[in-house]
C-alpha positions in Angstrom: -36.3 -30.5 24.3 -32.8 -29.7 23.1 -33.2 -31.8 20.0 -36.4 -30.1 19.0 -34.8 -26.6 19.2 -32.0 -27.8 16.9 -34.4 -29.4 14.4 -36.6 -26.2 14.5 -33.5 -24.1 13.8 -32.5 -26.2 10.9 -36.0 -26.1 9.4 -36.2 -22.3 9.8 -32.8 -21.9 8.2 -33.9 -24.1 5.3 -37.1 -22.1 4.8 -35.2 -18.8 4.8 -32.7 -20.1 2.3 -35.5 -21.0 -0.2 -37.7 -18.0 0.4 -37.9 -15.5 -2.4 -35.7 -12.4 -2.1 -37.6 -9.2 -1.6 -37.2 -6.4 -4.1 -34.0 -4.4 -3.4 -32.6 -7.2 -1.2 -30.6 -8.6 -4.1 -28.9 -5.3 -4.5 -28.1 -5.1 -0.8 -26.8 -8.7 -0.9 -24.5 -7.7 -3.9 -23.2 -4.7 -2.0 -22.6 -6.9 1.0 -20.7 -9.4 -1.1 -18.6 -6.5 -2.5 -17.8 -5.2 1.0 -16.8 -8.7 2.1 -14.5 -9.2 -0.9 -12.9 -5.8 -0.2 -12.4 -6.7 3.4 -10.9 -10.1 2.5 -8.5 -8.3 0.0 -7.5 -5.8 2.7 -6.9 -8.5 5.3 -5.0 -10.5 2.7 -2.9 -7.5 1.7 -2.1 -6.7 5.3 -1.3 -10.3 6.0 1.1 -10.4 3.0 2.7 -7.2 4.2 3.2 -8.6 7.7 4.6 -11.9 6.4 7.0 -10.0 4.1 8.3 -7.7 6.9 8.8 -10.7 9.2 10.6 -12.7 6.5 12.8 -9.7 5.6 13.9 -9.3 9.2 14.6 -13.1 9.5 16.7 -13.1 6.3 20.4 -12.5 7.0 21.0 -11.1 3.5 18.7 -8.1 4.1 18.5 -5.5 6.8 14.7 -5.5 7.5 14.9 -2.0 8.9 16.0 -0.7 5.5 13.0 -2.0 3.6 9.5 -0.5 3.6 6.7 -2.9 2.5 3.3 -2.1 1.1 0.8 -4.5 -0.5 -2.2 -3.7 -2.7 -4.2 -6.4 -4.4 -1.4 -8.9 -3.9 1.3 -6.7 -5.5 4.1 -6.1 -3.0 6.0 -2.8 -3.2 9.5 -2.7 -1.7 10.9 0.8 -1.1 13.9 2.1 0.8 17.6 2.1 0.6 19.7 -1.1 0.9 23.5 -1.5 1.1 24.1 -3.6 -2.0 22.6 -5.0 -5.2 22.6 -8.5 -3.5 20.4 -7.2 -0.6 18.0 -5.7 -3.2 17.8 -9.0 -5.1 17.4 -11.0 -1.9 14.5 -8.7 -0.7 12.7 -9.3 -4.0 13.3 -13.1 -3.8 12.0 -13.2 -0.2 8.8 -11.3 -1.2 8.2 -13.4 -4.3 8.4 -16.6 -2.3 5.4 -15.7 0.0 2.0 -17.2 -0.5 -0.6 -14.8 -2.0 2.0 -12.6 -3.7 1.0 -11.9 -7.3 4.0 -9.8 -8.2 6.7 -7.6 -6.6 7.6 -4.1 -7.5 11.2 -3.7 -6.3 11.8 0.1 -5.9 14.7 -0.4 -3.5 17.7 1.8 -4.1 21.2 0.7 -3.5 23.1 3.3 -1.4 26.5 2.5 0.0 26.7 2.8 3.8 29.4 5.5 3.4 27.0 7.7 1.4 23.9 6.9 3.5 24.1 10.0 5.8 24.4 12.4 2.9 21.6 10.8 1.0 19.3 10.5 4.1 19.9 14.2 5.0 19.2 15.3 1.5 16.0 13.2 1.3 14.8 14.7 4.6 15.3 18.2 3.2 13.6 17.3 -0.1 10.6 15.8 1.7 10.4 18.9 3.9 10.5 21.3 0.9 7.9 19.3 -1.1 5.6 19.2 1.9 6.0 23.0 2.4 5.1 23.6 -1.2 2.0 21.3 -1.1 0.9 22.8 2.2 0.3 26.2 0.4 -2.6 24.6 -1.5 -5.6 23.5 0.5 -6.3 20.6 -1.9 -2.9 19.2 -1.4 -2.3 19.5 2.3 -3.1 15.8 3.0 -0.7 14.4 0.4 1.8 11.9 1.9 5.4 12.6 0.6 8.3 10.1 0.5 11.8 10.8 -0.7 14.3 8.1 -1.5 17.6 9.2 -3.1 15.9 12.0 -4.9 12.9 10.0 -6.0 9.7 11.6 -4.6 6.6 9.5 -4.2 3.2 11.2 -3.7 0.4 9.2 -2.1 -3.1 10.0 -0.9 -6.4 11.3 -2.3 -7.0 14.7 -4.0 -10.2 16.1 -5.4 -9.3 16.1 -9.1 -6.8 15.1 -11.8 -5.8 18.7 -12.0 -4.9 18.7 -8.3 -2.9 15.6 -8.9 -0.9 17.2 -11.7 -0.4 20.3 -9.7 1.2 18.2 -6.9 3.6 16.5 -9.3 4.6 19.8 -10.8 5.2 21.4 -7.3 7.4 18.4 -6.3 9.4 18.5 -9.6 10.5 22.1 -8.9 12.1 21.3 -5.6 15.9 21.3 -5.9 17.4 17.8 -5.6 14.3 15.9 -6.9 15.4 13.5 -9.7 11.9 12.2 -10.5 8.4 12.1 -9.1 6.1 9.1 -8.8 2.5 10.2 -8.5 0.4 7.6 -6.8 -2.4 10.0 -5.9 -6.0 9.0 -6.5 -8.8 11.4 -7.0 -12.5 11.6 -6.4 -14.9 12.7 -9.0 
C-alpha cells in the first residue's frame, strides 16, 4: 500500500509538471520567481551583514562596537568612527574577505579617542537639529538621519524627488554639517 501511494505521487507530480500552463499562470509564476529572488537577496544581505559584524568583533585590530554595517545587493557599507587609519583599513579588509561580498564602501571616519567626546556630542546635536527641521514637513517626518563627524546621511522613502531634494537642503543649512549624503528613495 505504501509503495503505491509513493508511485501515485510521483506520477501525479510528473503529469503536473508536463501539463500546459493556464493563461495568466506564467505571469504569476514570474512574479513568484521575482519574490523568491528578492527574498534570497535579502537573506543573503542580512547573512553578509551578520558575518561582517561577527568578524569585526572577533578581529583584534578593530573595535566592533565602533563600526556600523549595512549590506545591499552584496555591497557592504561600513560607517562609524574608528580610532586609527589602521583600524579603518582592517575593517575594510575583514569585510572584503567574506563570501558573497561584491564590494565594500568604507565610509569609516578616523577620530582620535581624545576628540571622540566632542565629535560625538556635536554629531548628536547635528542629528537632533536635522530631525527637527525635517519633522516640520509631513513628507519628511519618517526620514532616518545619521551624523558622523559632520557628515549627515539621510535614508528612507519620500514621495518625490522634490521631497528628497528638500530634505538635503534642510540638512545642509544646519550648523556643523560638512556634507550631506542623500540615500533617500522615492515612489512615483
